[in-house]
C-alpha positions as CSV (number, residue, x, y, z in Angstrom):
1,X,15.3,92.2,127.4
2,X,15.4,96.0,127.9
3,X,17.3,97.1,131.3
4,X,15.5,100.5,130.9
5,X,12.1,98.8,131.6
6,X,13.1,97.2,134.6
7,X,15.3,94.5,133.4
8,X,11.7,92.6,132.1
9,X,11.6,90.3,129.6
10,X,9.2,90.8,126.9
11,X,6.0,88.6,126.9
12,X,3.8,89.6,124.1
13,X,5.6,86.9,121.8
14,X,5.9,83.4,123.1
15,X,6.8,79.8,122.0
16,X,3.8,79.9,119.4
17,X,5.4,82.8,117.2
18,X,9.0,81.2,117.9
19,X,7.7,78.0,116.1
20,X,6.2,79.9,113.4
21,X,9.5,81.6,113.1
22,X,11.3,78.3,112.7
23,X,9.0,76.6,110.3
24,X,8.3,79.5,108.3
25,X,12.1,79.7,107.8
26,X,12.1,76.2,107.0
27,X,9.6,76.9,104.5
28,X,11.1,80.0,103.0
29,X,14.8,78.6,102.7
30,X,13.6,75.1,101.6
31,X,11.6,76.8,98.9
32,X,14.4,79.1,97.6
33,X,16.9,76.2,97.6
34,X,14.3,73.9,95.7
35,X,13.4,76.7,93.0
36,X,17.2,77.4,92.5
37,X,18.1,73.9,92.1
38,X,15.4,73.5,89.6
39,X,17.1,75.9,87.4
40,X,20.5,74.1,87.8
41,X,19.7,71.0,85.8
42,X,18.3,67.5,86.0
43,X,21.1,66.4,88.3
44,X,19.3,68.3,91.1
45,X,15.7,67.5,90.5
46,X,15.1,65.3,93.6
47,X,16.2,68.2,95.7
48,X,13.7,70.5,94.2
49,X,10.9,67.6,94.7
50,X,12.1,67.3,98.2
51,X,12.0,71.0,99.0
52,X,8.7,71.5,97.2
53,X,7.1,68.8,99.5
54,X,8.7,70.5,102.2
55,X,8.0,74.2,102.0
56,X,4.4,74.5,101.8
57,X,3.5,72.0,104.8
58,X,6.1,73.7,106.6
59,X,4.2,77.3,105.9
60,X,1.0,75.9,106.6
61,X,1.9,74.5,110.0
62,X,3.6,77.7,110.8
63,X,1.0,79.9,110.0
64,X,-1.6,77.9,112.2
65,X,0.5,78.6,115.3
66,X,0.2,82.0,114.3
67,X,-3.5,82.0,114.4
68,X,-3.3,80.2,117.6
69,X,-1.2,83.0,118.9
70,X,-3.8,85.4,117.5
71,X,-6.3,83.6,119.6
72,X,-9.0,83.7,117.2
73,X,-8.9,82.9,113.5
74,X,-10.9,85.8,112.4
75,X,-8.3,88.1,113.6
76,X,-6.2,87.0,110.8
77,X,-8.2,88.9,108.2
78,X,-7.9,92.0,110.5
79,X,-3.9,91.4,110.5
80,X,-3.8,92.4,106.9
81,X,-6.2,95.4,106.6
82,X,-3.2,98.0,107.3
83,X,-0.3,97.4,105.0
84,X,0.6,101.1,104.4
85,X,1.3,101.4,108.3
86,X,1.9,97.9,109.9
87,X,4.8,95.5,109.2
88,X,2.4,92.7,110.3
89,X,0.1,93.5,107.7
90,X,2.6,93.8,105.1
91,X,3.7,90.1,106.4
92,X,0.4,88.9,106.3
93,X,0.3,89.6,102.7
94,X,3.9,88.2,101.6
95,X,3.5,85.4,103.5
96,X,0.1,84.8,102.1
97,X,1.3,85.2,98.4
98,X,4.1,82.8,99.1
99,X,1.9,80.0,100.3
100,X,-0.3,80.4,97.1
101,X,3.1,80.8,95.0
102,X,4.6,77.4,96.6
103,X,1.5,75.5,96.3
104,X,1.3,76.4,92.7
105,X,4.8,75.2,91.9
106,X,4.1,71.9,93.7
107,X,1.3,71.2,91.7
108,X,3.2,72.2,88.6
109,X,5.7,70.0,89.6
110,X,3.8,67.0,90.4
111,X,2.2,67.3,86.7
112,X,5.6,67.0,85.7
113,X,6.3,70.5,84.5
114,X,10.0,71.0,84.2
115,X,11.7,74.5,84.8
116,X,11.5,74.5,80.5
117,X,7.9,75.3,81.2
118,X,7.2,79.1,81.0
119,X,4.8,79.1,83.6
120,X,7.4,76.9,86.1
121,X,9.8,79.6,85.4
122,X,7.6,82.2,86.2
123,X,6.1,80.9,89.4
124,X,9.9,80.0,90.6
125,X,11.1,83.5,90.1
126,X,8.0,85.1,91.8
127,X,8.3,82.3,94.6
128,X,11.9,82.8,95.0
129,X,11.3,87.0,95.7
130,X,8.3,86.4,98.0
131,X,10.6,83.3,99.9
132,X,13.1,85.8,100.5
133,X,10.5,88.7,101.4
134,X,9.0,85.8,103.9
135,X,12.6,85.3,105.3
136,X,13.4,88.8,105.8
137,X,10.2,90.2,106.8
138,X,10.4,88.4,110.5
139,X,13.9,90.0,110.8
140,X,12.5,93.4,109.8
141,X,9.2,93.1,111.7
142,X,11.6,92.6,114.8
143,X,13.7,95.5,113.8
144,X,10.8,97.7,114.2
145,X,10.1,96.7,117.7
146,X,11.1,99.7,119.6
147,X,10.6,98.1,123.0
148,X,13.6,95.9,122.3
149,X,17.1,97.4,121.4
150,X,18.6,94.3,120.8
151,X,16.4,93.5,117.7
152,X,16.5,97.0,116.5
153,X,19.8,96.3,113.8
154,X,19.8,96.1,110.4
155,X,21.8,92.8,110.5
156,X,18.5,91.0,111.8
157,X,16.8,90.6,108.4
158,X,20.5,89.2,107.1
159,X,20.6,86.9,110.0
160,X,17.1,85.8,109.4
161,X,17.4,85.0,105.8
162,X,20.6,83.2,106.1
163,X,19.7,81.1,108.9
164,X,16.6,80.2,107.0
165,X,18.6,79.3,103.9
166,X,20.7,77.2,106.3
167,X,18.0,75.6,107.7
168,X,15.8,75.1,104.4
169,X,18.7,73.6,102.8
170,X,19.7,71.0,105.4
171,X,16.0,69.9,105.7
172,X,16.2,69.1,102.2
173,X,19.7,67.3,102.4
174,X,18.0,65.4,105.3
175,X,14.8,64.3,103.1
176,X,17.0,63.4,100.1
177,X,19.5,61.3,102.3
178,X,16.2,59.2,104.2
179,X,13.9,58.9,101.4
180,X,16.1,59.1,97.8
181,X,17.8,56.1,96.6
182,X,21.3,55.5,97.7
183,X,22.9,55.4,94.6
184,X,21.1,58.2,92.7
185,X,21.6,60.9,95.3
186,X,25.3,60.7,95.6
187,X,25.8,63.4,93.2
188,X,22.9,65.8,94.1
189,X,23.9,65.4,97.9
190,X,27.8,65.9,96.9
191,X,26.6,69.4,95.2
192,X,24.3,70.1,98.2
193,X,27.6,69.8,100.7
194,X,29.1,72.6,98.9
195,X,26.2,74.8,99.1
196,X,25.9,74.1,102.6
197,X,29.5,75.0,103.4
198,X,28.9,78.3,101.7
199,X,25.9,79.2,103.6
200,X,26.9,77.8,107.1
201,X,30.0,80.3,106.7
202,X,27.5,83.3,105.4
203,X,25.6,82.2,108.9
204,X,28.6,82.5,110.9
205,X,29.7,85.7,109.6
206,X,26.0,87.2,109.8
207,X,25.8,86.1,113.3
208,X,29.2,87.6,114.1
209,X,28.6,90.9,112.6
210,X,25.0,91.3,114.3
211,X,27.0,90.9,117.9
212,X,29.6,93.0,117.2
213,X,27.1,95.3,115.9
214,X,25.2,94.9,119.4
215,X,28.2,95.3,121.1
216,X,28.6,99.0,120.3
217,X,25.6,100.2,122.3
218,X,25.3,99.9,125.9
219,X,21.7,99.0,125.8
220,X,22.2,96.0,123.2
221,X,25.8,95.4,124.5
222,X,23.9,93.9,127.8
223,X,21.6,91.8,125.8
224,X,24.7,90.5,123.7
225,X,26.4,89.7,126.9
226,X,23.4,87.9,128.5
227,X,23.1,85.6,125.5
228,X,27.2,84.8,125.2
229,X,26.9,83.9,128.9
230,X,24.1,80.8,128.0
231,X,25.9,77.8,127.5
232,X,23.1,76.6,125.3
233,X,23.4,79.5,123.0
234,X,27.3,79.1,122.4
235,X,27.4,75.3,122.6
236,X,23.9,74.4,121.7
237,X,23.3,76.6,118.8
238,X,26.6,78.5,117.6
239,X,29.0,75.3,117.8
240,X,26.4,72.2,117.4
241,X,24.1,73.9,115.3
């Protein structure tokens, strides 16, 4: 909300975009954790498997919601036409390349190829790079939105990356707990619990830094106060989440 524009809420982006933000974050975060765990040894192989099963479908479904938001699938091609001047166009290519890499990694993993395979290592490194770019891109895009001061912060991309890693990480843990053999997943879940504690601490710090930065300017301070007065943010997201 921008108090300088008659206190009106922005209406260009609604729930379709919000759903993509969540699913895109899940896909990017799950892939990053899965690829990193792939380098950490066979003991975490199940987490790599579950993460790869999650990442591509989450991205594909999330991208479908973006197409619905455009109103016409044919507009998707036009979205990537001006990468030199438009963050939306850059995001189009970042997400598209990441989807291809995550799908290739999934196929290689299904074929039995491990991280000792040169192709898997190459795809994993490139996939992690484009996964991080996908997670950060949304925050950068919001930061480039001049009409909403609250979003114009260098901390926003960091919040999006860390939040996506947390969400993707816990999605993998949930998948491992639900579909893995109880005796076989105890050690991987123990390792991932340690990773989770670190990631959650980083997310809390990122949110606190973001809100602290928001309180330094009059326009963004009002937005920060509006959010902190919302019980479903403080209790639902910050504490329960």
